[in-house]
Backbone bond lengths (Angstrom), bond angles and torsions (degrees), N, CA, C in turn:
res aa  C-N    CA-C-N  psi(-1)  N-CA   C-N-CA  omega(-1)  CA-C   N-CA-C  phi
1 X - - - 1.437 - - 1.569 106.78 -
2 X 1.300 115.52 140.23 1.374 126.26 -178.31 1.619 113.15 -100.83
3 X 1.277 120.53 147.95 1.383 120.71 177.52 1.476 115.13 -53.92
4 X 1.445 113.96 -36.96 1.412 119.66 -177.49 1.493 115.50 -70.91
5 X 1.336 114.49 -8.06 1.469 118.69 175.70 1.673 110.44 -74.22
6 X 1.282 115.05 -18.32 1.333 118.95 -172.39 1.606 116.62 -77.63
7 X 1.286 122.33 140.49 1.499 122.54 169.50 1.496 112.50 -70.25
8 X 1.323 120.52 170.41 1.349 124.86 -176.27 1.637 105.76 -67.32
9 X 1.330 114.95 154.95 1.440 117.22 174.35 1.466 116.90 -51.89
10 X 1.394 122.20 -45.17 1.451 116.89 174.29 1.494 117.82 -58.65
11 X 1.301 114.42 -32.30 1.489 116.83 178.62 1.518 111.39 -74.99
12 X 1.385 117.07 -33.43 1.444 116.78 178.31 1.539 103.95 -70.32
13 X 1.263 122.43 -41.25 1.568 125.36 176.08 1.500 108.61 -49.19
14 X 1.378 111.85 -59.90 1.420 120.21 -172.55 1.580 111.89 -57.42
15 X 1.412 117.51 -40.79 1.375 121.58 178.49 1.471 111.95 -67.79
16 X 1.344 115.61 -44.06 1.450 119.73 179.98 1.583 112.09 -64.32
17 X 1.174 118.11 -42.27 1.565 122.16 177.23 1.513 106.85 -67.64
18 X 1.230 121.80 -35.79 1.475 121.63 174.83 1.561 112.85 -60.81
19 X 1.430 111.42 -41.92 1.528 114.78 -179.97 1.431 110.63 -71.67
20 X 1.379 120.56 -23.25 1.480 125.57 179.77 1.667 100.37 -70.47
21 X 1.283 116.28 -48.21 1.491 119.09 -179.18 1.460 111.11 -55.12
22 X 1.400 118.42 -50.65 1.350 122.78 179.02 1.454 119.13 -60.67
23 X 1.250 116.12 -35.08 1.465 123.35 167.55 1.571 114.11 -62.10
24 X 1.249 110.63 -47.33 1.515 117.46 174.32 1.539 108.07 -52.90
25 X 1.281 117.61 -47.31 1.457 121.73 -172.69 1.560 107.36 -61.63
26 X 1.158 120.87 -38.59 1.528 122.95 -170.24 1.452 116.40 -105.41
27 X 1.384 115.85 -10.71 1.573 119.13 -175.37 1.523 114.68 -73.58
28 X 1.362 117.14 -27.77 1.409 118.35 -178.51 1.570 110.66 65.11
29 X 1.312 117.02 29.15 1.493 119.06 177.97 1.574 115.83 83.79
30 X 1.396 111.08 3.54 1.485 118.81 178.14 1.584 109.39 -47.43
31 X 1.401 113.54 128.12 1.491 116.75 174.57 1.471 118.16 -63.09
32 X 1.465 113.15 -22.93 1.434 113.24 -178.12 1.591 105.73 -81.58
33 X 1.303 118.88 130.33 1.435 119.99 178.15 1.527 105.66 -128.28
34 X 1.296 115.51 140.06 1.478 127.25 176.16 1.605 107.54 -92.98
35 X 1.266 113.81 -39.53 1.534 113.71 -177.34 1.574 107.98 -116.79
36 X 1.356 116.78 141.80 1.417 120.94 178.50 1.489 112.97 -158.73
37 X 1.368 111.11 -174.04 1.366 114.63 178.09 1.660 109.66 -157.22
38 X 1.262 112.17 144.64 1.473 119.95 174.69 1.565 106.35 -110.94
39 X 1.364 115.22 92.51 1.481 119.62 -178.38 1.527 107.43 -52.89
40 X 1.439 114.85 150.04 1.530 119.42 0.56 1.499 115.25 -95.69
41 X 1.269 118.42 -9.73 1.524 116.61 -170.62 1.481 117.85 -136.20
42 X 1.389 118.42 33.19 1.415 116.44 179.37 1.615 103.30 -134.44
43 X 1.383 116.96 130.17 1.476 126.38 172.47 1.487 101.42 -114.90
44 X 1.425 109.15 143.52 1.440 116.04 167.99 1.504 111.88 -142.87
45 X 1.488 112.93 162.93 1.322 121.99 172.79 1.518 108.77 -130.94
46 X 1.358 125.47 146.53 1.274 128.09 -173.98 1.620 104.80 -141.61
47 X 1.378 112.56 120.29 1.498 117.55 178.82 1.615 112.00 -65.72
48 X 1.289 118.06 -20.16 1.431 122.49 -170.50 1.525 111.58 87.58
49 X 1.313 120.84 -4.38 1.484 123.99 -178.52 1.493 107.31 -122.75
50 X 1.274 120.09 22.69 1.514 122.49 177.09 1.520 114.18 95.89
51 X 1.308 122.46 -8.11 1.393 123.27 177.82 1.631 111.77 -93.72
52 X 1.286 116.58 140.86 1.396 121.13 -174.88 1.488 118.85 -158.44
53 X 1.269 117.94 160.70 1.486 122.52 164.23 1.392 110.91 -126.94
54 X 1.379 117.52 157.49 1.396 125.10 179.00 1.426 110.37 -144.41
55 X 1.487 118.42 128.37 1.427 121.78 -175.00 1.475 108.13 -126.80
56 X 1.381 114.66 116.42 1.567 121.98 -175.75 1.405 106.13 -116.08
57 X 1.306 113.25 138.79 1.427 124.91 -179.56 1.616 106.19 -112.98
58 X 1.296 112.57 140.10 1.425 121.46 166.69 1.592 109.41 -143.92
59 X 1.243 117.79 112.49 1.516 127.05 -169.55 1.468 108.39 56.95
60 X 1.441 115.47 -122.33 1.453 124.26 176.44 1.455 113.45 -85.21
61 X 1.301 119.38 -8.50 1.447 126.79 -172.90 1.541 111.61 -97.33
62 X 1.388 113.75 152.46 1.422 117.62 179.98 1.525 112.20 -140.03
63 X 1.257 121.99 158.19 1.481 128.27 -179.72 1.531 104.05 -130.64
64 X 1.380 119.93 121.78 1.352 125.50 175.05 1.631 110.57 -115.59
65 X 1.262 114.61 118.03 1.408 115.05 178.26 1.540 108.70 -121.30
66 X 1.335 108.34 149.19 1.575 119.19 -172.80 1.457 104.88 -128.58
67 X 1.352 112.34 134.15 1.457 113.04 163.23 1.518 111.46 -130.71
68 X 1.346 113.60 123.73 1.398 126.60 178.39 1.595 99.14 -112.85
69 X 1.159 117.49 116.97 1.644 113.88 -179.98 1.505 110.23 -73.78
70 X 1.314 124.02 -14.85 1.475 122.31 -174.65 1.504 106.03 -98.55
71 X 1.333 117.09 -14.90 1.594 119.90 -170.71 1.680 104.25 -65.79
72 X 1.284 108.83 143.90 1.509 118.92 172.87 1.576 112.97 -52.82
73 X 1.304 118.40 -31.11 1.449 115.73 -176.20 1.544 110.65 -93.48
74 X 1.276 115.54 11.52 1.568 118.26 176.50 1.632 99.61 -74.01
75 X 1.449 109.68 130.20 1.439 113.84 179.68 1.562 109.87 -68.42
76 X 1.228 118.98 -14.95 1.402 123.64 -178.93 1.559 115.51 -68.45
77 X 1.365 111.87 -20.08 1.401 116.29 173.21 1.456 118.89 -98.23
78 X 1.287 116.20 10.72 1.478 123.15 179.05 1.522 110.89 -84.83
79 X 1.405 113.17 143.46 1.517 115.50 179.82 1.468 108.45 -96.09
80 X 1.428 118.42 -5.56 1.511 114.01 179.24 1.514 118.22 -94.63
81 X 1.334 112.35 4.13 1.385 115.55 178.48 1.487 125.05 74.07
82 X 1.412 106.86 8.65 1.679 114.03 175.95 1.395 111.14 -53.74
83 X 1.279 120.33 139.31 1.423 122.12 173.79 1.456 117.24 -71.51
84 X 1.324 118.88 -17.28 1.481 127.50 -174.90 1.514 107.15 -151.32
85 X 1.337 116.49 155.90 1.440 120.68 -179.59 1.641 105.73 -74.33
86 X 1.276 110.00 128.58 1.513 115.09 -172.34 1.542 109.39 -64.21
87 X 1.375 113.35 132.75 1.420 122.16 -176.31 1.501 121.31 85.56
88 X 1.391 113.00 -13.47 1.495 113.73 -173.45 1.590 108.59 -64.50
89 X 1.243 116.40 -29.93 1.494 114.24 -177.70 1.513 114.63 -108.94
90 X 1.340 117.90 27.94 1.468 128.79 178.03 1.633 101.70 -61.19
91 X 1.178 119.16 123.44 1.497 122.45 170.32 1.549 110.59 90.64
92 X 1.351 122.50 -7.76 1.359 123.31 178.41 1.519 109.17 -64.35
93 X 1.273 114.79 129.31 1.504 121.10 176.65 1.518 112.39 -70.48
94 X 1.350 117.09 143.25 1.403 125.27 -175.29 1.619 108.28 -55.13
95 X 1.278 125.57 -42.08 1.537 126.53 -176.27 1.573 106.44 -63.57
96 X 1.475 117.88 -25.89 1.375 116.88 -173.84 1.586 102.26 -93.69
97 X 1.273 119.62 -38.92 1.437 122.26 177.83 1.507 109.23 -52.83
98 X 1.191 123.19 -36.74 1.415 128.41 -177.72 1.659 106.10 -62.86
99 X 1.258 119.89 -20.19 1.426 122.47 -177.02 1.529 114.96 -91.41
100 X 1.358 113.10 -7.30 1.484 117.70 176.95 1.567 109.30 -59.34
101 X 1.404 109.29 156.50 1.476 115.15 171.32 1.607 114.94 -59.17
102 X 1.215 112.94 140.62 1.515 113.55 -177.46 1.513 107.42 -91.67
103 X 1.432 119.88 121.39 1.382 117.47 175.57 1.506 114.71 -69.23
104 X 1.362 115.11 149.31 1.416 119.26 179.16 1.554 112.88 -90.10
105 X 1.237 117.36 133.51 1.466 125.99 176.49 1.600 106.44 52.30
106 X 1.292 120.10 -127.62 1.360 123.84 -176.19 1.633 112.85 -102.60
107 X 1.312 109.76 28.01 1.442 116.23 -179.98 1.467 114.00 -85.03
108 X 1.281 125.50 155.04 1.467 128.97 175.15 1.501 106.91 -67.22
109 X 1.366 113.67 159.98 1.508 119.70 170.94 1.451 110.26 -74.47
110 X 1.318 117.86 132.91 1.486 124.27 -174.15 1.598 105.46 -88.02
111 X 1.376 114.35 73.71 1.442 123.95 -179.19 1.566 106.74 -143.63
112 X 1.341 114.75 115.02 1.496 117.76 178.46 1.587 111.79 -105.78
113 X 1.347 114.87 -5.43 1.490 118.58 -175.73 1.618 101.08 -158.27
114 X 1.319 111.05 145.58 1.552 112.89 178.24 1.578 103.25 -149.78
115 X 1.339 110.84 137.52 1.512 120.64 171.77 1.569 102.55 -136.08
116 X 1.295 112.48 145.71 1.515 126.56 171.39 1.492 115.23 -128.99
117 X 1.337 115.49 145.94 1.468 123.25 178.78 1.528 106.15 -110.91
118 X 1.378 107.56 120.94 1.594 113.10 174.85 1.500 101.70 -152.85
119 X 1.418 111.30 150.58 1.425 114.91 178.93 1.461 119.46 54.20
120 X 1.319 111.53 36.12 1.483 118.74 178.66 1.387 118.70 74.95
121 X 1.363 123.77 9.33 1.401 123.39 178.00 1.454 116.51 -143.52
122 X 1.288 124.00 164.54 1.488 128.63 178.61 1.600 104.27 -85.41
123 X 1.252 115.99 148.62 1.480 117.47 179.85 1.485 105.75 -144.93
124 X 1.285 123.12 154.61 1.528 128.43 166.18 1.370 113.83 -138.47
125 X 1.270 124.64 160.22 1.346 132.04 175.94 1.501 118.26 -65.91
126 X 1.308 117.62 -171.14 1.527 116.71 179.81 1.509 103.83 -119.73
127 X 1.253 119.78 84.18 1.507 124.36 -172.62 1.499 109.71 -67.18
128 X 1.308 115.79 146.89 1.426 116.13 168.39 1.404 111.07 -58.70
129 X 1.430 113.73 144.08 1.455 116.59 -171.71 1.491 111.65 -81.51
130 X 1.300 120.90 157.65 1.455 125.34 175.56 1.467 110.51 -109.54
131 X 1.268 117.55 152.43 1.502 119.57 179.48 1.580 105.70 -70.74
132 X 1.347 115.33 143.74 1.509 125.50 174.16 1.479 106.49 -61.39
133 X 1.313 119.25 133.44 1.504 125.32 -178.17 1.497 106.69 -117.76
134 X 1.332 115.62 -9.27 1.619 114.56 -174.00 1.379 112.78 73.15
135 X 1.377 116.42 36.36 1.526 123.01 174.06 1.450 113.62 -132.56
136 X 1.462 114.28 -172.01 1.427 117.44 -171.27 1.571 106.83 -67.54
137 X 1.137 116.97 -21.14 1.674 118.17 -174.60 1.494 111.97 -81.76
138 X 1.374 117.14 -8.95 1.558 114.75 -178.11 1.500 110.03 -59.67
139 X 1.517 116.81 -40.95 1.481 110.89 -178.67 1.577 109.77 -94.08
140 X 1.218 118.22 -6.53 1.432 118.14 176.39 1.559 114.03 -145.21
141 X 1.358 108.00 78.07 1.558 119.23 -171.79 1.579 116.46 -59.39
142 X 1.382 114.93 -14.89 1.375 118.71 -176.51 1.524 113.71 -108.41
143 X 1.382 113.34 4.62 1.425 118.14 176.63 1.581 116.43 70.22
144 X 1.319 119.68 16.44 1.398 122.60 -174.24 1.504 114.18 -68.34
145 X 1.270 116.72 -44.70 1.469 119.75 -177.43 1.591 113.31 -57.72
146 X 1.333 115.91 -36.77 1.461 117.02 -175.57 1.559 102.66 -75.41
147 X 1.263 125.86 -44.77 1.384 128.25 -175.37 1.411 111.25 -69.89
148 X 1.228 123.72 -35.71 1.528 126.45 -177.07 1.528 109.16 -96.49
149 X 1.327 118.57 10.81 1.536 117.26 174.01 1.458 113.85 -61.69
150 X 1.331 119.35 -30.76 1.363 122.70 179.03 1.543 117.80 -65.46
151 X 1.482 113.79 -30.02 1.365 122.12 177.30 1.530 111.02 -87.92
152 X 1.328 116.26 -21.17 1.499 120.88 -177.89 1.568 106.90 -89.28
153 X 1.223 118.48 -26.47 1.517 124.09 -176.45 1.529 106.61 -139.88
154 X 1.230 123.24 63.10 1.621 120.63 -176.24 1.575 110.22 -59.57
155 X 1.329 123.21 -32.13 1.494 115.45 -179.73 1.417 109.97 -64.86
156 X 1.314 122.65 -39.35 1.576 122.63 179.72 1.596 105.00 -61.22
157 X 1.361 113.07 -46.62 1.419 111.67 -176.93 1.505 119.70 -63.75
158 X 1.248 117.44 -27.83 1.485 132.82 178.91 1.609 104.04 -66.01
159 X 1.255 112.74 -48.56 1.526 121.59 178.06 1.493 112.16 -58.79
160 X 1.395 116.83 -44.32 1.381 120.08 177.00 1.519 113.05 -71.77
161 X 1.369 113.52 -45.04 1.398 117.70 -171.76 1.584 109.14 -63.21
162 X 1.399 110.95 -47.42 1.497 110.26 -172.90 1.531 112.62 -84.50
163 X 1.279 116.48 -25.64 1.525 118.64 -174.19 1.582 109.25 -90.29
164 X 1.288 117.98 -37.07 1.466 123.92 -172.30 1.547 110.47 -101.18
165 X 1.300 116.82 -57.09 1.476 122.85 -174.56 1.493 110.65 -68.42
166 X 1.242 123.71 -54.36 1.486 130.07 178.75 1.582 113.03 -88.47
167 X 1.372 117.64 -3.10 1.448 124.73 179.99 1.511 116.24 49.06
168 X 1.372 115.39 43.68 1.527 116.32 179.21 1.519 105.72 -131.48
169 X 1.377 111.77 75.58 1.507 118.11 -174.43 1.611 104.51 -70.05
170 X 1.265 120.88 -25.89 1.491 121.98 178.63 1.590 111.45 -67.46
171 X 1.353 119.82 -9.09 1.385 123.79 178.35 1.542 117.93 -105.39
172 X 1.371 111.59 3.97 1.565 116.43 -173.84 1.464 109.31 -65.06
173 X 1.284 120.20 -39.26 1.413 120.26 -174.83 1.558 109.10 -72.12
174 X 1.287 120.10 -42.02 1.362 123.59 167.38 1.519 118.47 -46.97
175 X 1.384 107.58 -50.54 1.657 120.28 178.80 1.417 105.91 -60.25
176 X 1.412 119.84 -49.05 1.365 121.16 -176.93 1.442 114.56 -58.48
177 X 1.376 121.24 -43.94 1.339 121.21 175.25 1.514 119.84 -61.34
178 X 1.316 112.68 -35.36 1.473 124.23 172.17 1.597 108.92 -57.64
179 X 1.318 112.15 -49.59 1.426 120.77 -173.43 1.668 105.86 -63.52
180 X 1.304 111.68 -50.02 1.509 118.19 -179.15 1.521 112.35 -56.93
181 X 1.299 114.55 -39.73 1.511 119.84 -177.40 1.511 113.03 -71.24
182 X 1.374 112.40 -35.33 1.449 120.11 177.72 1.576 115.84 -81.83
183 X 1.283 117.71 -26.55 1.432 125.95 -175.99 1.481 116.42 -102.10
184 X 1.463 112.45 31.04 1.380 113.91 176.49 1.508 114.66 -74.60
185 X 1.314 116.81 143.52 1.530 118.58 -178.13 1.426 110.62 -94.49
């Protein structure tokens, strides 16, 4: 996935907040949450199986981190003990670097892809390449496309979230209407 594939930070915020509202609509107070926020400026998604994204805002700038535990760029899969994937944060400004997740103890940072928005555009580092394995990660070694699919195509996510995850296919149309109302550009 390329940085230029991402919508603007306000659009990402709007889509994520619309997905929170849809999940609230169908969750029935379920403690398990896929979409959430830590006010005032952090939005997050958790798959429930260790994969996640986190979108943090500061002024007009934003930091988007992705963690796909099976992605080749996951530092958890490295044998050299590096706390982060080499080159992933090349060019990341210090005020945004301060927003990165804090690793615990001597653990590596749980980030397999990273994008940041400054000066009106999305950017990414120059991560050390991975060898082609002939799988889905060859074009997306950090797993960003899969984890951000809900923000890139929120209607498809709502169909899956409501119909499959919460098993309420009869409410898909209602949820799509809510999404469209909240995700107006």
